[in-house]
VEXTI-225685 format. One record per residue (C-alpha): residue in three letters; residue number from 1; x, z, y. Coordinates in nm, 4 decimals. Layout:
# residues N
+------+------+----------+----------+----------+
| resn | resi |       xx |       zz |       yy |
+------+------+----------+----------+----------+
|  ALA |  NUM |        X |        Z |        Y |
...
+------+------+----------+----------+----------+
# end
This chain:
# residues 357
+------+------+----------+----------+----------+
| resn | resi |       xx |       zz |       yy |
+------+------+----------+----------+----------+
|  MET |    1 |   0.3578 |   1.6386 |   2.1077 |
|  LYS |    2 |   0.5584 |   1.6315 |   1.7826 |
|  LYS |    3 |   0.8505 |   1.3909 |   1.7402 |
|  ASN |    4 |   1.0866 |   1.3419 |   1.4466 |
|  ILE |    5 |   1.4489 |   1.2825 |   1.5428 |
|  THR |    6 |   1.7199 |   1.1718 |   1.2999 |
|  VAL |    7 |   2.0484 |   1.3324 |   1.4035 |
|  LEU |    8 |   2.3781 |   1.1557 |   1.3313 |
|  ARG |    9 |   2.6362 |   1.4107 |   1.4433 |
|  GLY |   10 |   2.9269 |   1.1990 |   1.3201 |
|  ASP |   11 |   3.2948 |   1.2823 |   1.3473 |
|  GLY |   12 |   3.5400 |   1.4501 |   1.5841 |
|  ILE |   13 |   3.3594 |   1.5978 |   1.8831 |
|  GLY |   14 |   3.0311 |   1.4432 |   1.7688 |
|  PRO |   15 |   2.8828 |   1.7626 |   1.6210 |
|  GLU |   16 |   2.9805 |   1.9664 |   1.9294 |
|  ILE |   17 |   2.8232 |   1.7392 |   2.1887 |
|  VAL |   18 |   2.5122 |   1.6767 |   1.9794 |
|  ASN |   19 |   2.4608 |   2.0521 |   1.9463 |
|  GLU |   20 |   2.4442 |   2.0814 |   2.3247 |
|  ALA |   21 |   2.1992 |   1.7927 |   2.3572 |
|  ILE |   22 |   1.9741 |   1.9555 |   2.0963 |
|  LYS |   23 |   1.9993 |   2.2836 |   2.2867 |
|  VAL |   24 |   1.8652 |   2.1066 |   2.5954 |
|  LEU |   25 |   1.5948 |   1.9239 |   2.3979 |
|  ASP |   26 |   1.4789 |   2.2552 |   2.2487 |
|  ARG |   27 |   1.4491 |   2.3985 |   2.5991 |
|  VAL |   28 |   1.2443 |   2.0943 |   2.7037 |
|  ALA |   29 |   1.0170 |   2.1464 |   2.4033 |
|  GLU |   30 |   0.9705 |   2.5111 |   2.4990 |
|  ILE |   31 |   0.8857 |   2.4355 |   2.8623 |
|  TYR |   32 |   0.6589 |   2.1352 |   2.8059 |
|  GLY |   33 |   0.4931 |   2.2336 |   2.4787 |
|  HIS |   34 |   0.6500 |   1.9728 |   2.2489 |
|  GLU |   35 |   0.7922 |   2.0018 |   1.8980 |
|  PHE |   36 |   1.1107 |   1.8173 |   1.8042 |
|  VAL |   37 |   1.1889 |   1.8095 |   1.4313 |
|  TYR |   38 |   1.5509 |   1.7235 |   1.3460 |
|  THR |   39 |   1.6754 |   1.5606 |   1.0256 |
|  ASP |   40 |   2.0527 |   1.5480 |   0.9797 |
|  VAL |   41 |   2.2132 |   1.2401 |   0.8238 |
|  LEU |   42 |   2.5863 |   1.1960 |   0.7623 |
|  MET |   43 |   2.7328 |   0.8855 |   0.9227 |
|  GLY |   44 |   3.0883 |   0.7690 |   0.9790 |
|  GLY |   45 |   3.3988 |   0.9286 |   0.8345 |
|  CYS |   46 |   3.2135 |   1.2410 |   0.7223 |
|  SER |   47 |   2.9878 |   1.0207 |   0.5077 |
|  ILE |   48 |   3.2871 |   0.8322 |   0.3667 |
|  ASP |   49 |   3.4433 |   1.1637 |   0.2661 |
|  LYS |   50 |   3.1298 |   1.2777 |   0.0844 |
|  TYR |   51 |   2.9683 |   0.9583 |  -0.0420 |
|  GLY |   52 |   3.2371 |   0.6887 |  -0.0191 |
|  VAL |   53 |   3.0332 |   0.4820 |   0.2289 |
|  PRO |   54 |   2.9899 |   0.5175 |   0.6085 |
|  ILE |   55 |   2.6145 |   0.5663 |   0.5671 |
|  THR |   56 |   2.3957 |   0.5828 |   0.2582 |
|  GLU |   57 |   2.0804 |   0.3836 |   0.1848 |
|  GLU |   58 |   1.8855 |   0.7090 |   0.2076 |
|  GLY |   59 |   2.0377 |   0.7700 |   0.5488 |
|  ILE |   60 |   1.9294 |   0.4279 |   0.6707 |
|  GLU |   61 |   1.5743 |   0.4920 |   0.5492 |
|  LYS |   62 |   1.5623 |   0.8264 |   0.7290 |
|  CYS |   63 |   1.6658 |   0.6526 |   1.0508 |
|  LYS |   64 |   1.3956 |   0.3902 |   1.0027 |
|  SER |   65 |   1.1217 |   0.6465 |   0.9366 |
|  SER |   66 |   1.1989 |   0.8637 |   1.2398 |
|  ASP |   67 |   1.0660 |   0.8400 |   1.5938 |
|  SER |   68 |   1.4179 |   0.8156 |   1.7332 |
|  VAL |   69 |   1.7861 |   0.8600 |   1.6489 |
|  LEU |   70 |   2.0426 |   1.0770 |   1.8298 |
|  LEU |   71 |   2.4089 |   0.9946 |   1.7645 |
|  GLY |   72 |   2.7314 |   1.1730 |   1.8529 |
|  ALA |   73 |   3.0368 |   0.9583 |   1.7716 |
|  VAL |   74 |   3.2068 |   0.8219 |   1.4601 |
|  GLY |   75 |   3.5533 |   0.7362 |   1.3398 |
|  GLY |   76 |   3.9078 |   0.8571 |   1.3827 |
|  PRO |   77 |   4.2615 |   0.7886 |   1.2589 |
|  LYS |   78 |   4.1886 |   0.9693 |   0.9322 |
|  TRP |   79 |   3.9907 |   0.6629 |   0.8204 |
|  ASP |   80 |   4.2101 |   0.3886 |   0.9701 |
|  ASN |   81 |   4.3255 |   0.2710 |   0.6285 |
|  VAL |   82 |   3.9818 |   0.2603 |   0.4684 |
|  GLU |   83 |   3.8732 |  -0.0799 |   0.3377 |
|  PRO |   84 |   3.7494 |  -0.2776 |   0.6439 |
|  SER |   85 |   3.3974 |  -0.3212 |   0.5032 |
|  LYS |   86 |   3.3632 |   0.0565 |   0.4705 |
|  ARG |   87 |   3.5167 |   0.1752 |   0.7967 |
|  PRO |   88 |   3.3121 |   0.4311 |   0.9968 |
|  GLU |   89 |   3.2288 |   0.1731 |   1.2660 |
|  LYS |   90 |   3.0555 |  -0.0466 |   1.0062 |
|  ALA |   91 |   2.7800 |   0.2138 |   0.9905 |
|  LEU |   92 |   2.7104 |   0.1590 |   1.3604 |
|  LEU |   93 |   2.6747 |  -0.2159 |   1.3136 |
|  ARG |   94 |   2.4516 |  -0.1648 |   1.0143 |
|  VAL |   95 |   2.2201 |   0.0853 |   1.1820 |
|  ARG |   96 |   2.1849 |  -0.1469 |   1.4813 |
|  LYS |   97 |   2.0968 |  -0.4376 |   1.2528 |
|  GLU |   98 |   1.8663 |  -0.2456 |   1.0164 |
|  LEU |   99 |   1.6733 |  -0.0854 |   1.3038 |
|  ASN |  100 |   1.6707 |  -0.4133 |   1.4984 |
|  LEU |  101 |   1.8361 |  -0.2443 |   1.7952 |
|  PHE |  102 |   1.8958 |  -0.5613 |   1.9916 |
|  ALA |  103 |   1.9028 |  -0.4205 |   2.3453 |
|  ASN |  104 |   2.1737 |  -0.1810 |   2.4591 |
|  LEU |  105 |   2.1158 |  -0.0137 |   2.7961 |
|  ARG |  106 |   2.4254 |   0.1392 |   2.9546 |
|  PRO |  107 |   2.3693 |   0.2988 |   3.2948 |
|  THR |  108 |   2.6663 |   0.3621 |   3.5199 |
|  LYS |  109 |   2.5787 |   0.6247 |   3.7774 |
|  LEU |  110 |   2.8351 |   0.8039 |   3.9872 |
|  PHE |  111 |   2.7002 |   1.1486 |   4.0730 |
|  LYS |  112 |   2.7917 |   1.2262 |   4.4329 |
|  GLN |  113 |   2.9205 |   1.5671 |   4.3254 |
|  VAL |  114 |   3.2023 |   1.4073 |   4.1230 |
|  CYS |  115 |   3.2759 |   1.1184 |   4.3579 |
|  GLU |  116 |   3.6416 |   1.2206 |   4.3700 |
|  ALA |  117 |   3.6732 |   1.1646 |   3.9950 |
|  SER |  118 |   3.6322 |   0.7889 |   4.0414 |
|  PRO |  119 |   3.9609 |   0.5938 |   4.0380 |
|  LEU |  120 |   3.8257 |   0.3715 |   4.3165 |
|  LYS |  121 |   3.8859 |   0.4324 |   4.6847 |
|  LYS |  122 |   3.6400 |   0.6614 |   4.8595 |
|  GLU |  123 |   3.5203 |   0.3865 |   5.0933 |
|  ILE |  124 |   3.4122 |   0.1811 |   4.7904 |
|  VAL |  125 |   3.2172 |   0.4548 |   4.6107 |
|  GLU |  126 |   3.0955 |   0.6797 |   4.8915 |
|  ASN |  127 |   2.7609 |   0.4978 |   4.9060 |
|  GLY |  128 |   2.7139 |   0.5593 |   4.5376 |
|  ILE |  129 |   2.7164 |   0.3515 |   4.2194 |
|  ASP |  130 |   2.3958 |   0.3087 |   4.0225 |
|  LEU |  131 |   2.3902 |   0.0051 |   3.7956 |
|  LEU |  132 |   2.2616 |  -0.0732 |   3.4480 |
|  ILE |  133 |   2.4158 |  -0.3120 |   3.1965 |
|  VAL |  134 |   2.1759 |  -0.4653 |   2.9435 |
|  ARG |  135 |   2.3865 |  -0.5804 |   2.6477 |
|  GLU |  136 |   2.2604 |  -0.7950 |   2.3603 |
|  LEU |  137 |   2.3538 |  -0.5926 |   2.0540 |
|  THR |  138 |   2.2760 |  -0.7732 |   1.7276 |
|  GLY |  139 |   2.4073 |  -1.1271 |   1.7822 |
|  GLY |  140 |   2.7147 |  -1.3087 |   1.9042 |
|  ILE |  141 |   3.0686 |  -1.2917 |   1.7746 |
|  TYR |  142 |   3.0397 |  -0.9453 |   1.6186 |
|  PHE |  143 |   2.7782 |  -1.0735 |   1.3744 |
|  GLY |  144 |   2.8932 |  -1.4335 |   1.3365 |
|  LYS |  145 |   3.0645 |  -1.5930 |   1.0403 |
|  ARG |  146 |   3.4337 |  -1.5147 |   1.0051 |
|  SER |  147 |   3.7088 |  -1.6474 |   0.7883 |
|  THR |  148 |   4.0822 |  -1.6423 |   0.7370 |
|  SER |  149 |   4.2508 |  -1.9386 |   0.5695 |
|  GLU |  150 |   4.5749 |  -2.1299 |   0.5378 |
|  VAL |  151 |   4.5945 |  -2.4518 |   0.7403 |
|  ASN |  152 |   4.9092 |  -2.6660 |   0.7406 |
|  GLY |  153 |   5.1137 |  -2.3763 |   0.6122 |
|  GLU |  154 |   5.0010 |  -2.1108 |   0.8583 |
|  THR |  155 |   4.7280 |  -1.8492 |   0.8655 |
|  VAL |  156 |   4.4235 |  -1.9306 |   1.0798 |
|  ALA |  157 |   4.1489 |  -1.6782 |   1.1593 |
|  THR |  158 |   3.8061 |  -1.7855 |   1.2874 |
|  ASP |  159 |   3.5183 |  -1.5838 |   1.4348 |
|  GLU |  160 |   3.1933 |  -1.7640 |   1.5151 |
|  MET |  161 |   2.9946 |  -1.6836 |   1.8282 |
|  SER |  162 |   2.6362 |  -1.7987 |   1.7867 |
|  TYR |  163 |   2.3123 |  -1.7386 |   1.9782 |
|  SER |  164 |   1.9627 |  -1.8776 |   1.9267 |
|  TYR |  165 |   1.7102 |  -1.9480 |   2.1983 |
|  SER |  166 |   1.4858 |  -1.6649 |   2.0768 |
|  GLU |  167 |   1.7687 |  -1.4090 |   2.0725 |
|  ILE |  168 |   1.8557 |  -1.4887 |   2.4333 |
|  GLU |  169 |   1.4939 |  -1.4932 |   2.5461 |
|  ARG |  170 |   1.4310 |  -1.1530 |   2.3864 |
|  ILE |  171 |   1.7192 |  -0.9752 |   2.5613 |
|  GLY |  172 |   1.6540 |  -1.1669 |   2.8819 |
|  ARG |  173 |   1.2987 |  -1.0414 |   2.8974 |
|  VAL |  174 |   1.4166 |  -0.6820 |   2.8532 |
|  ALA |  175 |   1.6568 |  -0.7345 |   3.1435 |
|  PHE |  176 |   1.3953 |  -0.8813 |   3.3757 |
|  GLU |  177 |   1.1437 |  -0.6083 |   3.2892 |
|  THR |  178 |   1.4110 |  -0.3455 |   3.3512 |
|  ALA |  179 |   1.4996 |  -0.5031 |   3.6865 |
|  MET |  180 |   1.1315 |  -0.4923 |   3.7850 |
|  LYS |  181 |   1.1372 |  -0.1131 |   3.7325 |
|  ARG |  182 |   1.4523 |  -0.0703 |   3.9417 |
|  ASN |  183 |   1.5545 |  -0.2659 |   4.2518 |
|  LYS |  184 |   1.4403 |  -0.6107 |   4.1340 |
|  LYS |  185 |   1.7903 |  -0.7516 |   4.1235 |
|  LEU |  186 |   1.9453 |  -0.9117 |   3.8140 |
|  ALA |  187 |   2.2819 |  -1.0758 |   3.7470 |
|  SER |  188 |   2.3161 |  -1.2728 |   3.4233 |
|  VAL |  189 |   2.6769 |  -1.2879 |   3.3038 |
|  ASP |  190 |   2.8137 |  -1.5692 |   3.0889 |
|  LYS |  191 |   3.1025 |  -1.8139 |   3.0529 |
|  ALA |  192 |   2.8983 |  -2.1299 |   3.0993 |
|  ASN |  193 |   3.1930 |  -2.3249 |   3.2394 |
|  VAL |  194 |   3.3525 |  -2.3144 |   2.8913 |
|  LEU |  195 |   3.1153 |  -2.2056 |   2.6117 |
|  ASP |  196 |   2.8153 |  -2.3911 |   2.4668 |
|  SER |  197 |   2.6524 |  -2.0583 |   2.3757 |
|  SER |  198 |   2.6783 |  -1.9546 |   2.7406 |
|  ARG |  199 |   2.5269 |  -2.2811 |   2.8597 |
|  LEU |  200 |   2.2238 |  -2.2132 |   2.6376 |
|  TRP |  201 |   2.2221 |  -1.8539 |   2.7656 |
|  ARG |  202 |   2.2061 |  -1.9759 |   3.1250 |
|  LYS |  203 |   1.9339 |  -2.2311 |   3.0464 |
|  VAL |  204 |   1.7092 |  -1.9666 |   2.8883 |
|  MET |  205 |   1.7689 |  -1.7191 |   3.1712 |
|  HIS |  206 |   1.6766 |  -1.9805 |   3.4322 |
|  GLU |  207 |   1.3512 |  -2.0496 |   3.2494 |
|  LEU |  208 |   1.2716 |  -1.6782 |   3.2301 |
|  SER |  209 |   1.3489 |  -1.6274 |   3.5983 |
|  LYS |  210 |   1.0479 |  -1.8446 |   3.6860 |
|  GLU |  211 |   0.8243 |  -1.5800 |   3.5267 |
|  TYR |  212 |   0.9731 |  -1.3102 |   3.7502 |
|  PRO |  213 |   0.9743 |  -1.4508 |   4.1045 |
|  GLU |  214 |   1.0059 |  -1.1003 |   4.2516 |
|  VAL |  215 |   1.3463 |  -1.0512 |   4.0888 |
|  GLU |  216 |   1.6501 |  -1.1674 |   4.2844 |
|  TYR |  217 |   1.8321 |  -1.3548 |   4.0089 |
|  THR |  218 |   2.1935 |  -1.4757 |   4.0070 |
|  ASP |  219 |   2.4327 |  -1.6313 |   3.7550 |
|  ALA |  220 |   2.7811 |  -1.4852 |   3.7247 |
|  LEU |  221 |   3.0883 |  -1.5696 |   3.5193 |
|  VAL |  222 |   3.2268 |  -1.2846 |   3.3124 |
|  ASP |  223 |   3.5772 |  -1.2939 |   3.4622 |
|  SER |  224 |   3.4420 |  -1.2877 |   3.8162 |
|  THR |  225 |   3.2073 |  -1.0013 |   3.7265 |
|  ALA |  226 |   3.4987 |  -0.7996 |   3.5872 |
|  MET |  227 |   3.6716 |  -0.8324 |   3.9247 |
|  GLN |  228 |   3.3599 |  -0.7599 |   4.1305 |
|  LEU |  229 |   3.2885 |  -0.4392 |   3.9376 |
|  ILE |  230 |   3.6120 |  -0.3044 |   4.0821 |
|  LYS |  231 |   3.5927 |  -0.4646 |   4.4244 |
|  ASN |  232 |   3.2282 |  -0.3969 |   4.5070 |
|  PRO |  233 |   3.0271 |  -0.2275 |   4.2288 |
|  GLY |  234 |   2.7496 |  -0.1371 |   4.4705 |
|  GLN |  235 |   2.6346 |  -0.4999 |   4.4798 |
|  PHE |  236 |   2.4983 |  -0.4743 |   4.1226 |
|  ASP |  237 |   2.1699 |  -0.3301 |   4.0021 |
|  VAL |  238 |   2.0983 |  -0.4758 |   3.6553 |
|  ILE |  239 |   2.3489 |  -0.6894 |   3.4646 |
|  VAL |  240 |   2.2533 |  -0.8712 |   3.1430 |
|  THR |  241 |   2.5016 |  -1.0317 |   2.9073 |
|  GLU |  242 |   2.5859 |  -1.1115 |   2.5463 |
|  ASN |  243 |   2.7369 |  -0.8739 |   2.2932 |
|  MET |  244 |   3.1140 |  -0.8993 |   2.3411 |
|  PHE |  245 |   3.1037 |  -0.9465 |   2.7190 |
|  GLY |  246 |   2.8676 |  -0.6488 |   2.7407 |
|  ASP |  247 |   3.0956 |  -0.4345 |   2.5270 |
|  ILE |  248 |   3.3906 |  -0.5001 |   2.7575 |
|  LEU |  249 |   3.2098 |  -0.4866 |   3.0918 |
|  SER |  250 |   3.0195 |  -0.1675 |   3.0114 |
|  ASP |  251 |   3.3427 |   0.0114 |   2.9179 |
|  GLU |  252 |   3.4980 |  -0.1099 |   3.2420 |
|  ALA |  253 |   3.1954 |   0.0048 |   3.4413 |
|  SER |  254 |   3.1976 |   0.3443 |   3.2754 |
|  MET |  255 |   3.5407 |   0.4212 |   3.4168 |
|  LEU |  256 |   3.4093 |   0.3749 |   3.7702 |
|  THR |  257 |   3.2644 |   0.7234 |   3.7313 |
|  GLY |  258 |   3.6011 |   0.8709 |   3.6355 |
|  SER |  259 |   3.5011 |   0.9937 |   3.2905 |
|  LEU |  260 |   3.3521 |   0.8438 |   2.9743 |
|  GLY |  261 |   3.2090 |   1.1880 |   2.9069 |
|  MET |  262 |   2.9394 |   1.1361 |   3.1693 |
|  MET |  263 |   2.7991 |   0.8097 |   3.0342 |
|  PRO |  264 |   2.4840 |   0.7846 |   2.8184 |
|  SER |  265 |   2.3400 |   0.4801 |   2.6434 |
|  ALA |  266 |   2.0257 |   0.3620 |   2.4683 |
|  SER |  267 |   1.9900 |   0.1005 |   2.1957 |
|  LEU |  268 |   1.6328 |  -0.0262 |   2.1760 |
|  SER |  269 |   1.4218 |  -0.2271 |   1.9324 |
|  ASP |  270 |   1.0993 |  -0.4135 |   1.9981 |
|  THR |  271 |   0.9146 |  -0.0915 |   1.9040 |
|  THR |  272 |   0.9578 |   0.2585 |   2.0465 |
|  LEU |  273 |   1.2306 |   0.3359 |   1.7906 |
|  GLY |  274 |   1.5705 |   0.3633 |   1.9564 |
|  MET |  275 |   1.9151 |   0.5134 |   1.9075 |
|  TYR |  276 |   2.0745 |   0.7205 |   2.1829 |
|  GLU |  277 |   2.4418 |   0.8086 |   2.2157 |
|  PRO |  278 |   2.7205 |   0.8686 |   2.4675 |
|  ILE |  279 |   2.9472 |   0.5683 |   2.5043 |
|  HIS |  280 |   3.2718 |   0.7527 |   2.4321 |
|  GLY |  281 |   3.4441 |   0.7862 |   2.0970 |
|  SER |  282 |   3.4943 |   1.0779 |   1.8607 |
|  ALA |  283 |   3.8083 |   1.2118 |   2.0373 |
|  PRO |  284 |   3.9490 |   1.3814 |   1.7243 |
|  ASP |  285 |   4.2412 |   1.5202 |   1.9248 |
|  ILE |  286 |   4.0098 |   1.7646 |   2.1037 |
|  ALA |  287 |   3.7588 |   1.8264 |   1.8240 |
|  GLY |  288 |   3.6798 |   2.1924 |   1.7725 |
|  LEU |  289 |   3.8432 |   2.3043 |   2.0970 |
|  ASP |  290 |   3.5169 |   2.3448 |   2.2920 |
|  ILE |  291 |   3.6454 |   2.1283 |   2.5787 |
|  ALA |  292 |   3.4473 |   1.8058 |   2.5302 |
|  ASN |  293 |   3.2049 |   1.6971 |   2.8011 |
|  PRO |  294 |   2.8489 |   1.7007 |   2.6573 |
|  LEU |  295 |   2.6786 |   1.5535 |   2.9655 |
|  GLY |  296 |   2.6819 |   1.1947 |   2.8376 |
|  THR |  297 |   2.5034 |   1.3087 |   2.5219 |
|  ILE |  298 |   2.2599 |   1.5263 |   2.7161 |
|  LEU |  299 |   2.1795 |   1.2327 |   2.9456 |
|  SER |  300 |   2.1355 |   1.0144 |   2.6351 |
|  ALA |  301 |   1.8726 |   1.2641 |   2.5192 |
|  ALA |  302 |   1.7004 |   1.2176 |   2.8545 |
|  MET |  303 |   1.6975 |   0.8412 |   2.7934 |
|  MET |  304 |   1.5389 |   0.9090 |   2.4540 |
|  LEU |  305 |   1.2572 |   1.1004 |   2.6177 |
|  ARG |  306 |   1.2054 |   0.8217 |   2.8700 |
|  TYR |  307 |   1.2290 |   0.5087 |   2.6534 |
|  SER |  308 |   1.1107 |   0.6205 |   2.3080 |
|  PHE |  309 |   0.8758 |   0.9105 |   2.3816 |
|  ASP |  310 |   0.7352 |   0.8111 |   2.7223 |
|  MET |  311 |   0.8148 |   1.1618 |   2.8505 |
|  MET |  312 |   0.9054 |   1.0676 |   3.2061 |
|  LYS |  313 |   0.8763 |   1.4141 |   3.3637 |
|  GLU |  314 |   1.0858 |   1.5674 |   3.0917 |
|  ALA |  315 |   1.3570 |   1.3006 |   3.1274 |
|  ASP |  316 |   1.3618 |   1.3509 |   3.5037 |
|  ALA |  317 |   1.3919 |   1.7250 |   3.4503 |
|  ILE |  318 |   1.7042 |   1.6884 |   3.2344 |
|  GLU |  319 |   1.8689 |   1.4533 |   3.4840 |
|  GLN |  320 |   1.7862 |   1.6898 |   3.7690 |
|  ALA |  321 |   1.9249 |   1.9834 |   3.5710 |
|  VAL |  322 |   2.2540 |   1.7969 |   3.5222 |
|  SER |  323 |   2.2693 |   1.7265 |   3.8949 |
|  ASP |  324 |   2.1912 |   2.0907 |   3.9752 |
|  VAL |  325 |   2.4657 |   2.2134 |   3.7423 |
|  LEU |  326 |   2.7155 |   1.9809 |   3.9102 |
|  ASP |  327 |   2.5922 |   2.1056 |   4.2497 |
|  ALA |  328 |   2.6640 |   2.4592 |   4.1307 |
|  GLY |  329 |   3.0251 |   2.3586 |   4.0717 |
|  TYR |  330 |   3.0404 |   2.3582 |   3.6920 |
|  ARG |  331 |   3.2949 |   2.1121 |   3.5495 |
|  THR |  332 |   3.4450 |   2.0338 |   3.2106 |
|  GLY |  333 |   3.8141 |   1.9496 |   3.2106 |
|  ASP |  334 |   3.7694 |   1.5714 |   3.2347 |
|  ILE |  335 |   3.5884 |   1.5986 |   3.5703 |
|  MET |  336 |   3.7555 |   1.9146 |   3.7001 |
|  GLN |  337 |   3.8152 |   1.9365 |   4.0738 |
|  GLU |  338 |   3.9918 |   2.1975 |   4.2851 |
|  GLY |  339 |   3.7671 |   2.4900 |   4.3687 |
|  MET |  340 |   3.5162 |   2.4153 |   4.0907 |
|  ILE |  341 |   3.4220 |   2.6310 |   3.7902 |
|  ARG |  342 |   3.5854 |   2.5118 |   3.4691 |
|  VAL |  343 |   3.3649 |   2.5492 |   3.1611 |
|  GLY |  344 |   3.3736 |   2.4394 |   2.7994 |
|  CYS |  345 |   3.1329 |   2.2234 |   2.6014 |
|  LYS |  346 |   2.9007 |   2.5085 |   2.4968 |
|  ALA |  347 |   2.8939 |   2.6669 |   2.8425 |
|  MET |  348 |   2.8052 |   2.3332 |   3.0020 |
|  GLY |  349 |   2.5174 |   2.2911 |   2.7579 |
|  ASP |  350 |   2.4018 |   2.6457 |   2.8323 |
|  ALA |  351 |   2.4118 |   2.5764 |   3.2059 |
|  VAL |  352 |   2.2031 |   2.2595 |   3.1789 |
|  ALA |  353 |   1.9469 |   2.4283 |   2.9530 |
|  ALA |  354 |   1.9217 |   2.7214 |   3.1959 |
|  ALA |  355 |   1.8794 |   2.4847 |   3.4925 |
|  LEU |  356 |   1.5750 |   2.3121 |   3.3392 |
|  ARG |  357 |   1.2506 |   2.3862 |   3.5134 |
+------+------+----------+----------+----------+
# end
């Protein structure tokens, strides 16, 4: 099977970690008889430096015409003083909007081999953590109207948080379908005791829940969920929420594993086109030092195979290879434990590729 992948290596450690994911994908192609064709597109600060914009129109079109998109990370202090409308992060928002990537899937899985890396007590995590946050990605306060004005002699800034019935129904259905493929348990997170948008969110979710009687459905307030993720993360299977709440909660959940470097993500449209990336940033302070953890990017590539290419065996093989490498004691610096084998970014990629079978 031939698939065309647009590659957005980005800034900082982005090129390094993407290289290792491609190394693993090439090994998958060799073993299973596929062909992956890569097209590089500049995005983020590197695009600003060359073209003056965080992503070009041609770059957007290449993303749209591909079968999937693989992203490293963008941004860094070098571009902090760029005009706000042209900052590296604006490219992310634009790609999400242009590709209609409305559903962001962020799994939080604590591999038993690195249990000690979690900041939580052993008795909380020893039974494992395996949850998935489904975040609405193209609506809410990040895409709402915003303004800054003078009122009664002082500056007032306003950001609008808006959701339509159809936007909520669309992400809700993804969440219920995802729960059906896992443990049939779904928590919908909102702030319905305060916000009108959350009251509509809850209304739509309740209506959808009637279509999925097999799913154990619960409502949860965002502040309570933030506490419960620390107190008892094992109670969650699938969590669905709006854009800003999902941004915050998924970053919180990611730290339960002890390292952002382990966490993959998928951003999906209503077609098979998706964008796959680790959830961490560009980490410019360690760029070029060969010490970044590529596992989050490699696991993102596995999600690409599963969600965009319907290559279930191949995705399972990558995830098993990562587990096998951790069993063998290989660790990058962010997850290093006493008695383990410390390796760099390239060596970790080599180990995962070699462990594929």
